[in-house]
C-alpha positions in Angstrom: 36.5 -24.3 -7.6 38.8 -21.9 -9.2 37.1 -18.7 -10.5 39.0 -15.6 -12.9 38.2 -12.3 -11.1 37.5 -10.2 -14.6 37.1 -6.7 -12.3 38.3 -5.8 -10.4 41.8 -6.4 -10.0 41.8 -9.4 -12.5 43.3 -13.0 -11.2 42.6 -15.6 -9.9 39.6 -16.1 -7.1 37.5 -18.7 -5.4 34.0 -18.1 -3.8 35.8 -18.4 -0.1 37.9 -15.8 -1.0 35.1 -13.1 -2.2 32.5 -13.9 0.0 35.3 -13.1 2.9 35.0 -9.6 1.4 31.8 -9.4 2.2 30.5 -8.9 5.9 26.4 -7.6 5.8 26.3 -7.0 9.3 29.2 -4.9 9.3 27.6 -2.4 6.5 24.2 -2.3 8.0 24.2 1.9 9.4 20.3 2.0 9.7 18.3 2.0 12.9 15.1 0.8 10.5 15.8 -2.2 8.3 18.1 -4.2 7.7 21.4 -4.2 5.5 19.6 -5.6 2.5 20.8 -7.7 -0.6 19.1 -10.4 -3.3 20.5 -13.2 -5.0 19.3 -14.9 -8.6 20.5 -16.5 -11.7 19.8 -15.5 -14.3 19.4 -17.2 -18.2 21.1 -15.1 -20.9 17.5 -14.1 -22.2 16.9 -12.9 -18.6 15.4 -15.7 -17.1 14.7 -16.5 -13.7 13.8 -20.4 -14.0 13.7 -22.8 -16.2 10.1 -24.9 -16.4 9.4 -22.8 -13.0 12.3 -23.5 -11.0 15.8 -21.5 -11.1 17.9 -24.9 -10.2 18.5 -25.8 -13.6 20.4 -22.4 -14.5 23.3 -22.0 -12.2 26.3 -24.7 -11.4 27.6 -25.7 -8.6 30.0 -22.7 -7.9 26.5 -20.4 -8.4 25.4 -22.7 -5.0 28.5 -22.3 -3.6 28.3 -18.4 -3.6 24.4 -18.8 -2.5 25.1 -20.9 0.4 28.0 -17.9 1.0 25.4 -15.7 1.3 23.1 -17.4 3.0 26.0 -18.1 6.0 26.4 -14.4 6.7 22.7 -13.5 6.6 20.7 -13.4 10.1 17.1 -13.7 8.1 16.5 -15.3 4.9 13.2 -13.6 2.7 11.3 -15.3 -0.1 7.5 -14.7 -2.0 5.2 -17.7 -1.8 5.4 -18.2 -5.3 9.3 -19.0 -4.7 8.2 -21.4 -2.0 5.5 -23.5 -3.5 7.7 -23.7 -7.0 11.1 -24.6 -4.7 9.5 -26.3 -1.6 12.1 -25.2 0.5 13.6 -27.0 4.0 16.0 -25.8 6.8 18.3 -23.4 5.1 21.2 -25.4 6.8 20.6 -28.6 6.9 25.1 -29.8 7.5 25.4 -28.7 11.5 29.0 -28.4 10.3 27.7 -24.8 8.5 25.2 -24.4 11.7 28.4 -24.4 13.8 30.2 -22.0 11.5 27.3 -19.7 12.0 27.8 -19.7 15.8 31.4 -19.1 15.9 30.5 -16.2 14.0 28.2 -15.1 16.6 25.0 -15.7 14.7 21.9 -18.3 15.4 22.4 -21.7 14.1 19.9 -21.3 11.4 19.0 -17.8 9.7 15.2 -16.4 10.8 12.8 -17.8 7.4 11.1 -14.9 6.2 8.2 -15.6 3.9 5.7 -12.9 2.2 2.6 -14.4 1.9 -1.1 -12.6 1.2 -2.7 -15.5 1.2 -1.1 -17.7 3.3 -1.3 -20.2 0.3 1.4 -22.3 1.8 2.7 -26.3 1.0 2.6 -26.5 4.5 3.7 -29.6 3.9 7.2 -28.9 2.9 10.4 -29.6 4.8 10.8 -26.2 6.4 7.3 -26.6 8.3 7.9 -30.0 8.7 11.9 -30.6 9.9 10.8 -28.8 12.9 14.7 -26.8 12.8 14.8 -22.7 13.0 12.1 -20.2 13.2 9.7 -19.3 10.0 8.2 -16.0 10.3 5.0 -15.2 7.8 4.4 -11.7 6.6 0.3 -11.9 5.5 -3.0 -10.0 5.2 -4.7 -13.2 5.6 -6.8 -13.7 8.7 -6.4 -17.5 9.0 -4.1 -19.1 11.5 -1.7 -21.7 9.8 -1.9 -25.3 10.9 -0.1 -26.8 13.6 4.1 -27.3 12.1 6.8 -28.6 13.7 8.9 -25.9 12.4 7.8 -22.7 15.1 6.0 -20.1 13.2 5.2 -16.6 13.7 2.2 -14.5 11.7 2.7 -11.0 11.3 -0.7 -9.6 10.1 -0.4 -6.6 7.8 -3.3 -4.8 6.2 -4.8 -4.0 2.6 -0.9 -5.3 1.6 1.9 -6.3 2.9 3.9 -2.9 4.0 7.8 -3.9 2.9 9.0 -1.1 4.7 7.4 -1.7 7.9 8.6 -5.2 7.7 12.0 -4.7 7.4 11.4 -2.4 10.6 9.8 -4.8 12.6 13.0 -6.8 11.2 14.9 -4.5 12.3 13.7 -3.8 15.5 12.2 -7.0 17.0 14.5 -8.8 15.6 17.6 -7.3 15.7 17.7 -8.8 12.2 21.0 -6.7 10.5 21.5 -8.4 7.1 19.0 -9.9 5.1 19.1 -11.6 2.3 16.2 -12.1 -0.5 16.1 -15.0 -2.5 12.9 -13.6 -4.7 10.9 -14.2 -6.8 10.5 -11.2 -9.8 7.6 -9.5 -7.5 9.1 -9.7 -4.3 12.6 -8.5 -6.0 10.4 -5.6 -7.8 8.5 -4.3 -4.2 12.0 -4.2 -2.7 13.6 -2.2 -4.8 10.4 0.0 -5.7 10.7 0.7 -2.2 14.3 1.3 -1.9 15.1 -1.3 0.5 17.9 -3.1 -2.0 21.3 -2.5 -1.2 22.9 -4.9 -3.5 22.3 -7.6 -5.5 24.3 -10.8 -6.7 23.4 -11.7 -10.0 24.7 -15.2 -12.0 24.7 -15.3 -15.5 24.1 -18.9 -16.5 25.2 -19.7 -20.0 21.6 -20.8 -21.4 18.7 -19.5 -23.8 15.2 -20.1 -22.1 13.2 -19.1 -24.4 9.3 -18.5 -24.2 7.8 -16.7 -21.3 8.5 -16.9 -17.8 9.4 -14.2 -15.0 12.8 -12.5 -14.9 15.2 -11.0 -12.7 12.1 -8.1 -11.7 8.4 -8.4 -12.4 6.2 -5.4 -12.4 8.8 -3.3 -11.5 7.5 0.6 -12.1 9.2 2.0 -14.4 12.1 4.5 -13.5 15.8 4.5 -13.1 17.6 2.6 -10.5 21.3 3.2 -10.7 23.7 0.4 -10.1 27.6 -0.1 -9.8 28.9 -3.3 -10.5 31.3 -4.1 -7.6 33.2 -7.3 -9.2 32.4 -9.8 -11.5 34.1 -13.5 -11.6 33.6 -15.8 -14.1 34.0 -19.7 -14.3 34.3 -21.2 -17.8 31.1 -19.5 -19.5 29.4 -18.9 -15.8 29.2 -15.2 -14.8 28.7 -13.7 -11.3 28.3 -10.4 -10.8 27.7 -8.3 -7.8 26.1 -4.7 -8.4 25.5 -2.0 -5.3 22.4 -0.1 -5.6 23.5 3.5 -6.4 22.0 6.1 -3.3 
């Protein structure tokens, strides 16, 4: 996949070259939380879904970028709404990709982290029926999950899920140094407002969605969060941006 790198150092690029520059584990300097980065595809009018799903926005190159970001993550986090809409399965079904992770010294499957206050989840989704990997659910519900082929651990919080404490748990109890959040917009806003996001990877798809729908963040409290553009890539009319949160 041939890309044009617009910033920095304009010239030809590829997903593989750009991903080779990104090593979130080496960037983790905190003993209290993982290095946390997010990935979203947005329409030009700022929607993160079309007809309730994110897939129609991005191209095959966007998918390749997502796979690259997943490959270097020790855990992948999503919210319950994203799980219900997208019905995730095992993050890596390709054995070659799992072997690549093991060569990097990572577990074959990243820990899958679900934030679900009421634990209303599609238990028949492939994530739970495949049997591969591990799932950690952060919830306020007292309900127990049903029996699933994939191992499930539940961590309960009172009142609401405390993301600061949740990320501390991931770092301290599970040794997670690199966490990728894939949405949705409410979870993204909560992470940002708590100062828990280090980088944002945003694909700007050349499409208008119209109507109303979730964007990059929903419910983010008013207040400025400064970002620094680390790179900007282009493939035809699609743009791929990497932003760092200024501290």
